[in-house]
PDB file of N, CA, C and O in Angstrom, chain B, residues numbered from 101:
ATOM      1  N   MET B 101     148.431  90.216 107.473  1.00  0.00           N
ATOM      2  CA  MET B 101     147.337  89.879 108.434  1.00  0.00           C
ATOM      3  C   MET B 101     147.474  90.414 109.293  1.00  0.00           C
ATOM      4  O   MET B 101     146.979  90.164 110.392  1.00  0.00           O
ATOM      5  N   SER B 102     148.675  91.895 108.810  1.00  0.00           N
ATOM      6  CA  SER B 102     148.713  92.520 109.567  1.00  0.00           C
ATOM      7  C   SER B 102     147.767  93.424 110.516  1.00  0.00           C
ATOM      8  O   SER B 102     148.037  93.886 111.625  1.00  0.00           O
ATOM      9  N   ASP B 103     146.560  93.544 109.747  1.00  0.00           N
ATOM     10  CA  ASP B 103     145.203  94.426 110.755  1.00  0.00           C
ATOM     11  C   ASP B 103     144.974  93.520 111.274  1.00  0.00           C
ATOM     12  O   ASP B 103     145.126  93.419 112.492  1.00  0.00           O
ATOM     13  N   TYR B 104     144.481  92.448 110.429  1.00  0.00           N
ATOM     14  CA  TYR B 104     144.196  91.613 111.664  1.00  0.00           C
ATOM     15  C   TYR B 104     144.842  91.437 112.407  1.00  0.00           C
ATOM     16  O   TYR B 104     143.660  91.123 112.265  1.00  0.00           O
ATOM     17  N   LEU B 105     145.801  91.203 113.456  1.00  0.00           N
ATOM     18  CA  LEU B 105     146.560  90.683 114.265  1.00  0.00           C
ATOM     19  C   LEU B 105     146.535  92.483 115.249  1.00  0.00           C
ATOM     20  O   LEU B 105     146.546  92.742 116.452  1.00  0.00           O
ATOM     21  N   PHE B 106     146.503  93.278 114.131  1.00  0.00           N
ATOM     22  CA  PHE B 106     146.555  94.743 115.380  1.00  0.00           C
ATOM     23  C   PHE B 106     145.092  94.363 116.170  1.00  0.00           C
ATOM     24  O   PHE B 106     144.919  94.018 117.339  1.00  0.00           O
ATOM     25  N   HIS B 107     143.970  94.592 114.916  1.00  0.00           N
ATOM     26  CA  HIS B 107     143.087  94.472 115.833  1.00  0.00           C
ATOM     27  C   HIS B 107     142.899  93.499 116.964  1.00  0.00           C
ATOM     28  O   HIS B 107     142.584  93.878 118.093  1.00  0.00           O
ATOM     29  N   ARG B 108     143.049  92.538 116.721  1.00  0.00           N
ATOM     30  CA  ARG B 108     142.729  90.795 117.626  1.00  0.00           C
ATOM     31  C   ARG B 108     143.673  91.270 118.459  1.00  0.00           C
ATOM     32  O   ARG B 108     143.293  91.080 119.614  1.00  0.00           O
ATOM     33  N   THR B 109     144.582  91.728 118.426  1.00  0.00           N
ATOM     34  CA  THR B 109     145.930  91.756 119.892  1.00  0.00           C
ATOM     35  C   THR B 109     145.388  93.064 120.311  1.00  0.00           C
ATOM     36  O   THR B 109     146.466  93.503 120.713  1.00  0.00           O
ATOM     37  N   GLY B 110     144.711  93.855 120.491  1.00  0.00           N
ATOM     38  CA  GLY B 110     144.179  95.200 120.446  1.00  0.00           C
ATOM     39  C   GLY B 110     145.525  96.609 120.683  1.00  0.00           C
ATOM     40  O   GLY B 110     145.612  97.568 121.450  1.00  0.00           O
ATOM     41  N   ALA B 111     146.392  96.052 119.567  1.00  0.00           N
ATOM     42  CA  ALA B 111     147.587  96.818 119.393  1.00  0.00           C
ATOM     43  C   ALA B 111     148.685  96.782 120.944  1.00  0.00           C
ATOM     44  O   ALA B 111     149.362  97.719 121.367  1.00  0.00           O
ATOM     45  N   MET B 112     148.572  95.582 121.453  1.00  0.00           N
ATOM     46  CA  MET B 112     149.145  95.269 122.815  1.00  0.00           C
ATOM     47  C   MET B 112     150.381  93.973 122.157  1.00  0.00           C
ATOM     48  O   MET B 112     150.110  92.847 121.738  1.00  0.00           O
ATOM     49  N   SER B 113     151.781  94.658 122.271  1.00  0.00           N
ATOM     50  CA  SER B 113     152.688  94.142 121.792  1.00  0.00           C
ATOM     51  C   SER B 113     152.718  92.420 122.847  1.00  0.00           C
ATOM     52  O   SER B 113     152.780  91.291 122.361  1.00  0.00           O
ATOM     53  N   GLY B 114     152.673  92.666 123.846  1.00  0.00           N
ATOM     54  CA  GLY B 114     152.858  91.518 124.610  1.00  0.00           C
ATOM     55  C   GLY B 114     151.906  90.524 124.302  1.00  0.00           C
ATOM     56  O   GLY B 114     152.261  89.359 124.119  1.00  0.00           O
ATOM     57  N   SER B 115     150.647  90.905 124.224  1.00  0.00           N
ATOM     58  CA  SER B 115     149.522  90.004 123.949  1.00  0.00           C
ATOM     59  C   SER B 115     149.732  89.727 122.363  1.00  0.00           C
ATOM     60  O   SER B 115     148.924  88.929 121.890  1.00  0.00           O
ATOM     61  N   LEU B 116     150.682  90.257 121.482  1.00  0.00           N
ATOM     62  CA  LEU B 116     150.387  89.825 120.257  1.00  0.00           C
ATOM     63  C   LEU B 116     151.874  88.861 120.096  1.00  0.00           C
ATOM     64  O   LEU B 116     152.029  87.960 119.272  1.00  0.00           O
ATOM     65  N   SER B 117     152.962  89.360 121.191  1.00  0.00           N
ATOM     66  CA  SER B 117     153.844  87.861 120.947  1.00  0.00           C
ATOM     67  C   SER B 117     153.257  86.684 121.798  1.00  0.00           C
ATOM     68  O   SER B 117     153.850  85.640 121.526  1.00  0.00           O
ATOM     69  N   GLN B 118     152.152  86.500 122.864  1.00  0.00           N
ATOM     70  CA  GLN B 118     151.726  85.640 123.040  1.00  0.00           C
ATOM     71  C   GLN B 118     151.276  84.552 122.477  1.00  0.00           C
ATOM     72  O   GLN B 118     151.577  83.359 122.482  1.00  0.00           O
ATOM     73  N   PHE B 119     149.879  85.739 121.614  1.00  0.00           N
ATOM     74  CA  PHE B 119     149.172  85.399 120.857  1.00  0.00           C
ATOM     75  C   PHE B 119     149.618  83.757 119.662  1.00  0.00           C
ATOM     76  O   PHE B 119     149.348  82.558 119.606  1.00  0.00           O
ATOM     77  N   ILE B 120     150.417  84.774 118.932  1.00  0.00           N
ATOM     78  CA  ILE B 120     151.631  83.966 118.025  1.00  0.00           C
ATOM     79  C   ILE B 120     152.688  82.614 118.628  1.00  0.00           C
ATOM     80  O   ILE B 120     153.182  81.725 117.935  1.00  0.00           O
ATOM     81  N   SER B 121     152.764  82.719 119.439  1.00  0.00           N
ATOM     82  CA  SER B 121     153.690  81.983 120.039  1.00  0.00           C
ATOM     83  C   SER B 121     152.910  80.547 120.474  1.00  0.00           C
ATOM     84  O   SER B 121     153.344  79.404 120.330  1.00  0.00           O
ATOM     85  N   GLY B 122     151.489  81.017 121.111  1.00  0.00           N
ATOM     86  CA  GLY B 122     150.628  79.760 121.472  1.00  0.00           C
ATOM     87  C   GLY B 122     149.352  79.791 120.059  1.00  0.00           C
ATOM     88  O   GLY B 122     148.196  79.412 120.247  1.00  0.00           O
ATOM     89  N   THR B 123     149.689  80.136 119.152  1.00  0.00           N
ATOM     90  CA  THR B 123     149.272  79.499 117.790  1.00  0.00           C
ATOM     91  C   THR B 123     150.565  78.955 116.980  1.00  0.00           C
ATOM     92  O   THR B 123     150.533  78.308 115.933  1.00  0.00           O
ATOM     93  N   ALA B 124     151.575  79.318 117.619  1.00  0.00           N
ATOM     94  CA  ALA B 124     152.232  78.116 117.000  1.00  0.00           C
ATOM     95  C   ALA B 124     152.626  76.921 117.368  1.00  0.00           C
ATOM     96  O   ALA B 124     152.953  75.993 116.629  1.00  0.00           O
ATOM     97  N   VAL B 125     152.589  76.952 118.716  1.00  0.00           N
ATOM     98  CA  VAL B 125     152.726  75.660 119.218  1.00  0.00           C
ATOM     99  C   VAL B 125     151.513  74.799 118.895  1.00  0.00           C
ATOM    100  O   VAL B 125     151.467  73.572 118.987  1.00  0.00           O
ATOM    101  N   LEU B 126     150.355  75.768 118.430  1.00  0.00           N
ATOM    102  CA  LEU B 126     148.646  74.611 117.934  1.00  0.00           C
ATOM    103  C   LEU B 126     149.490  74.003 116.331  1.00  0.00           C
ATOM    104  O   LEU B 126     149.592  72.865 115.871  1.00  0.00           O
ATOM    105  N   ALA B 127     149.909  75.153 115.897  1.00  0.00           N
ATOM    106  CA  ALA B 127     150.586  74.480 114.388  1.00  0.00           C
ATOM    107  C   ALA B 127     151.475  73.448 114.445  1.00  0.00           C
ATOM    108  O   ALA B 127     151.516  72.664 113.498  1.00  0.00           O
ATOM    109  N   ILE B 128     152.235  73.299 115.439  1.00  0.00           N
ATOM    110  CA  ILE B 128     153.224  72.214 115.251  1.00  0.00           C
ATOM    111  C   ILE B 128     152.745  71.054 115.783  1.00  0.00           C
ATOM    112  O   ILE B 128     153.171  69.997 115.318  1.00  0.00           O
ATOM    113  N   GLU B 129     151.816  71.037 116.805  1.00  0.00           N
ATOM    114  CA  GLU B 129     150.751  69.766 117.379  1.00  0.00           C
ATOM    115  C   GLU B 129     150.185  69.712 116.514  1.00  0.00           C
ATOM    116  O   GLU B 129     150.433  68.510 116.603  1.00  0.00           O
ATOM    117  N   ASP B 130     149.508  69.810 115.519  1.00  0.00           N
ATOM    118  CA  ASP B 130     148.552  69.393 114.458  1.00  0.00           C
ATOM    119  C   ASP B 130     149.333  69.258 113.490  1.00  0.00           C
ATOM    120  O   ASP B 130     148.752  69.321 112.406  1.00  0.00           O
ATOM    121  N   GLY B 131     150.425  69.095 113.437  1.00  0.00           N
ATOM    122  CA  GLY B 131     151.325  68.797 112.247  1.00  0.00           C
ATOM    123  C   GLY B 131     151.112  70.180 110.757  1.00  0.00           C
ATOM    124  O   GLY B 131     151.947  70.159 109.853  1.00  0.00           O
ATOM    125  N   SER B 132     150.356  70.872 110.734  1.00  0.00           N
ATOM    126  CA  SER B 132     150.230  71.872 110.064  1.00  0.00           C
ATOM    127  C   SER B 132     151.832  72.819 109.700  1.00  0.00           C
ATOM    128  O   SER B 132     152.426  72.999 108.637  1.00  0.00           O
ATOM    129  N   GLU B 133     152.114  73.242 111.031  1.00  0.00           N
ATOM    130  CA  GLU B 133     152.970  73.683 110.695  1.00  0.00           C
ATOM    131  C   GLU B 133     152.773  75.614 110.093  1.00  0.00           C
ATOM    132  O   GLU B 133     153.706  76.385 109.873  1.00  0.00           O
ATOM    133  N   ALA B 134     151.570  75.857 109.995  1.00  0.00           N
ATOM    134  CA  ALA B 134     151.520  77.218 109.174  1.00  0.00           C
ATOM    135  C   ALA B 134     150.357  77.619 110.535  1.00  0.00           C
ATOM    136  O   ALA B 134     149.666  76.945 111.298  1.00  0.00           O
ATOM    137  N   ILE B 135     150.604  79.101 110.321  1.00  0.00           N
ATOM    138  CA  ILE B 135     149.784  80.058 111.137  1.00  0.00           C
ATOM    139  C   ILE B 135     149.031  80.347 110.180  1.00  0.00           C
ATOM    140  O   ILE B 135     149.621  80.749 109.178  1.00  0.00           O
ATOM    141  N   THR B 136     147.785  80.281 110.119  1.00  0.00           N
ATOM    142  CA  THR B 136     146.744  81.157 108.993  1.00  0.00           C
ATOM    143  C   THR B 136     145.566  81.345 110.211  1.00  0.00           C
ATOM    144  O   THR B 136     145.444  80.911 111.356  1.00  0.00           O
ATOM    145  N   GLU B 137     144.605  82.422 109.138  1.00  0.00           N
ATOM    146  CA  GLU B 137     143.738  83.453 110.188  1.00  0.00           C
ATOM    147  C   GLU B 137     142.656  82.395 110.651  1.00  0.00           C
ATOM    148  O   GLU B 137     141.632  82.844 111.165  1.00  0.00           O
ATOM    149  N   GLU B 138     142.829  80.722 110.479  1.00  0.00           N
ATOM    150  CA  GLU B 138     142.007  79.797 111.069  1.00  0.00           C
ATOM    151  C   GLU B 138     141.906  79.683 112.013  1.00  0.00           C
ATOM    152  O   GLU B 138     141.045  79.945 112.853  1.00  0.00           O
ATOM    153  N   LEU B 139     143.379  78.994 111.976  1.00  0.00           N
ATOM    154  CA  LEU B 139     143.776  78.359 113.366  1.00  0.00           C
ATOM    155  C   LEU B 139     143.851  80.029 114.478  1.00  0.00           C
ATOM    156  O   LEU B 139     143.571  80.100 115.675  1.00  0.00           O
ATOM    157  N   LEU B 140     144.235  80.975 113.718  1.00  0.00           N
ATOM    158  CA  LEU B 140     144.478  81.907 114.708  1.00  0.00           C
ATOM    159  C   LEU B 140     142.790  82.166 115.328  1.00  0.00           C
ATOM    160  O   LEU B 140     142.468  82.958 116.214  1.00  0.00           O
ATOM    161  N   GLU B 141     141.971  81.324 114.627  1.00  0.00           N
ATOM    162  CA  GLU B 141     140.294  82.186 115.101  1.00  0.00           C
ATOM    163  C   GLU B 141     140.605  81.536 116.762  1.00  0.00           C
ATOM    164  O   GLU B 141     140.584  82.107 117.853  1.00  0.00           O
ATOM    165  N   ILE B 142     140.811  80.512 116.493  1.00  0.00           N
ATOM    166  CA  ILE B 142     140.293  79.078 118.073  1.00  0.00           C
ATOM    167  C   ILE B 142     140.836  79.647 118.800  1.00  0.00           C
ATOM    168  O   ILE B 142     140.105  79.754 119.785  1.00  0.00           O
ATOM    169  N   VAL B 143     142.202  80.371 119.036  1.00  0.00           N
ATOM    170  CA  VAL B 143     143.577  80.945 120.252  1.00  0.00           C
ATOM    171  C   VAL B 143     142.896  81.552 120.518  1.00  0.00           C
ATOM    172  O   VAL B 143     142.260  82.112 119.625  1.00  0.00           O
ATOM    173  N   PRO B 144     142.502  81.914 122.311  1.00  0.00           N
ATOM    174  CA  PRO B 144     141.623  82.532 122.904  1.00  0.00           C
ATOM    175  C   PRO B 144     143.069  84.253 123.249  1.00  0.00           C
ATOM    176  O   PRO B 144     144.201  84.115 123.713  1.00  0.00           O
ATOM    177  N   ILE B 145     142.542  85.340 122.899  1.00  0.00           N
ATOM    178  CA  ILE B 145     143.545  86.137 123.386  1.00  0.00           C
ATOM    179  C   ILE B 145     143.595  86.494 125.368  1.00  0.00           C
ATOM    180  O   ILE B 145     143.147  85.797 126.278  1.00  0.00           O
ATOM    181  N   ASP B 146     144.069  87.364 125.406  1.00  0.00           N
ATOM    182  CA  ASP B 146     144.633  87.349 126.663  1.00  0.00           C
ATOM    183  C   ASP B 146     143.391  88.706 127.423  1.00  0.00           C
ATOM    184  O   ASP B 146     142.564  89.236 126.682  1.00  0.00           O
ATOM    185  N   PHE B 147     143.427  88.852 128.023  1.00  0.00           N
ATOM    186  CA  PHE B 147     142.260  90.175 128.905  1.00  0.00           C
ATOM    187  C   PHE B 147     143.039  91.063 128.879  1.00  0.00           C
ATOM    188  O   PHE B 147     142.337  92.074 128.890  1.00  0.00           O
ATOM    189  N   ALA B 148     144.455  91.466 128.841  1.00  0.00           N
ATOM    190  CA  ALA B 148     144.294  92.689 127.958  1.00  0.00           C
ATOM    191  C   ALA B 148     144.349  93.207 127.038  1.00  0.00           C
ATOM    192  O   ALA B 148     144.300  94.432 126.927  1.00  0.00           O
ATOM    193  N   ALA B 149     144.505  92.141 125.836  1.00  0.00           N
ATOM    194  CA  ALA B 149     143.832  92.023 124.461  1.00  0.00           C
ATOM    195  C   ALA B 149     142.551  92.156 124.255  1.00  0.00           C
ATOM    196  O   ALA B 149     142.192  92.508 123.131  1.00  0.00           O
ATOM    197  N   LYS B 150     141.609  91.919 125.240  1.00  0.00           N
ATOM    198  CA  LYS B 150     139.951  91.869 125.246  1.00  0.00           C
ATOM    199  C   LYS B 150     139.917  93.186 125.417  1.00  0.00           C
ATOM    200  O   LYS B 150     139.380  93.892 124.563  1.00  0.00           O
ATOM    201  N   GLN B 151     140.432  93.672 126.439  1.00  0.00           N
ATOM    202  CA  GLN B 151     139.920  94.870 126.848  1.00  0.00           C
ATOM    203  C   GLN B 151     140.793  95.796 125.556  1.00  0.00           C
ATOM    204  O   GLN B 151     139.935  95.894 124.679  1.00  0.00           O
ATOM    205  N   CYS B 152     141.156  95.997 125.410  1.00  0.00           N
ATOM    206  CA  CYS B 152     142.314  97.016 123.954  1.00  0.00           C
ATOM    207  C   CYS B 152     141.275  96.905 122.309  1.00  0.00           C
ATOM    208  O   CYS B 152     141.094  97.540 121.270  1.00  0.00           O
ATOM    209  N   GLU B 153     140.948  95.982 122.813  1.00  0.00           N
ATOM    210  CA  GLU B 153     140.236  95.030 120.784  1.00  0.00           C
ATOM    211  C   GLU B 153     138.996  95.756 120.864  1.00  0.00           C
ATOM    212  O   GLU B 153     138.704  95.789 119.669  1.00  0.00           O
ATOM    213  N   ARG B 154     138.260  96.235 121.339  1.00  0.00           N
ATOM    214  CA  ARG B 154     137.099  96.905 120.859  1.00  0.00           C
ATOM    215  C   ARG B 154     137.531  98.258 120.456  1.00  0.00           C
ATOM    216  O   ARG B 154     136.998  98.862 119.525  1.00  0.00           O
ATOM    217  N   LEU B 155     138.680  98.815 121.295  1.00  0.00           N
ATOM    218  CA  LEU B 155     139.268  99.966 120.913  1.00  0.00           C
ATOM    219  C   LEU B 155     139.810 100.479 119.394  1.00  0.00           C
ATOM    220  O   LEU B 155     140.013 101.530 118.785  1.00  0.00           O
ATOM    221  N   THR B 156     139.900  99.115 119.214  1.00  0.00           N
ATOM    222  CA  THR B 156     140.893  98.953 117.868  1.00  0.00           C
ATOM    223  C   THR B 156     140.610  98.378 116.820  1.00  0.00           C
ATOM    224  O   THR B 156     141.251  98.369 115.769  1.00  0.00           O
ATOM    225  N   ALA B 157     139.348  97.728 117.142  1.00  0.00           N
ATOM    226  CA  ALA B 157     138.246  96.824 115.998  1.00  0.00           C
ATOM    227  C   ALA B 157     137.575  98.405 114.724  1.00  0.00           C
ATOM    228  O   ALA B 157     136.971  99.441 115.006  1.00  0.00           O
ATOM    229  N   PRO B 158     138.008  97.924 113.553  1.00  0.00           N
ATOM    230  CA  PRO B 158     138.015  98.609 112.455  1.00  0.00           C
ATOM    231  C   PRO B 158     135.936  99.411 112.461  1.00  0.00           C
ATOM    232  O   PRO B 158     134.933  98.702 112.386  1.00  0.00           O
ATOM    233  N   ALA B 159     135.941 100.275 112.523  1.00  0.00           N
ATOM    234  CA  ALA B 159     134.658 100.900 112.620  1.00  0.00           C
ATOM    235  C   ALA B 159     133.683 100.317 111.493  1.00  0.00           C
ATOM    236  O   ALA B 159     134.024 100.265 110.311  1.00  0.00           O
ATOM    237  N   LYS B 160     132.155  99.782 112.067  1.00  0.00           N
ATOM    238  CA  LYS B 160     131.673  98.957 111.285  1.00  0.00           C
ATOM    239  C   LYS B 160     130.801 100.165 110.183  1.00  0.00           C
ATOM    240  O   LYS B 160     130.217 101.177 110.570  1.00  0.00           O
ATOM    241  N   ALA B 161     130.943  99.678 108.727  1.00  0.00           N
ATOM    242  CA  ALA B 161     129.930 100.483 107.763  1.00  0.00           C
ATOM    243  C   ALA B 161     128.482 100.721 108.115  1.00  0.00           C
ATOM    244  O   ALA B 161     127.753  99.733 108.033  1.00  0.00           O
ATOM    245  N   THR B 162     128.004 101.729 108.447  1.00  0.00           N
ATOM    246  CA  THR B 162     126.748 101.680 107.914  1.00  0.00           C
ATOM    247  C   THR B 162     126.122 102.102 107.020  1.00  0.00           C
ATOM    248  O   THR B 162     126.538 102.875 106.157  1.00  0.00           O
ATOM    249  N   ARG B 163     124.676 101.493 107.147  1.00  0.00           N
ATOM    250  CA  ARG B 163     123.867 101.474 106.089  1.00  0.00           C
ATOM    251  C   ARG B 163     123.393 102.848 105.933  1.00  0.00           C
ATOM    252  O   ARG B 163     123.078 103.608 106.849  1.00  0.00           O
ATOM    253  N   ALA B 164     123.373 103.125 104.495  1.00  0.00           N
ATOM    254  CA  ALA B 164     123.232 105.093 104.131  1.00  0.00           C
ATOM    255  C   ALA B 164     121.773 104.246 103.979  1.00  0.00           C
ATOM    256  O   ALA B 164     121.560 103.061 103.725  1.00  0.00           O
ATOM    257  N   ARG B 165     120.636 105.669 104.316  1.00  0.00           N
ATOM    258  CA  ARG B 165     119.082 105.573 104.776  1.00  0.00           C
ATOM    259  C   ARG B 165     118.570 105.685 102.950  1.00  0.00           C
ATOM    260  O   ARG B 165     119.413 106.088 102.149  1.00  0.00           O
ATOM    261  N   ARG B 166     117.784 105.466 102.675  1.00  0.00           N
ATOM    262  CA  ARG B 166     116.763 106.005 101.464  1.00  0.00           C
ATOM    263  C   ARG B 166     115.730 106.962 101.667  1.00  0.00           C
ATOM    264  O   ARG B 166     114.788 107.078 102.451  1.00  0.00           O
ATOM    265  N   PRO B 167     116.071 107.433 100.977  1.00  0.00           N
ATOM    266  CA  PRO B 167     115.075 109.125 101.308  1.00  0.00           C
ATOM    267  C   PRO B 167     113.690 108.362 101.177  1.00  0.00           C
ATOM    268  O   PRO B 167     113.482 107.523 100.301  1.00  0.00           O
ATOM    269  N   THR B 168     112.617 108.799 102.293  1.00  0.00           N
ATOM    270  CA  THR B 168     111.259 108.617 102.136  1.00  0.00           C
ATOM    271  C   THR B 168     110.246 109.637 101.427  1.00  0.00           C
ATOM    272  O   THR B 168     109.049 109.363 101.346  1.00  0.00           O
TER     273      THR B 168
END
């Protein structure tokens, strides 16, 4: 999940630490005791990560145009 975590936290180490800690707490509370991508999706990221996330987001593939 390294690419996912890198992009979700905007490559901010403090944001990554806070994000993983918050997710771990939820995993303990819900009894799953596992950090999954599904659980990560529901954990909000902090302001700094939100600001940087768009800068580190993978480029979206563009569709090739058909010749006319």
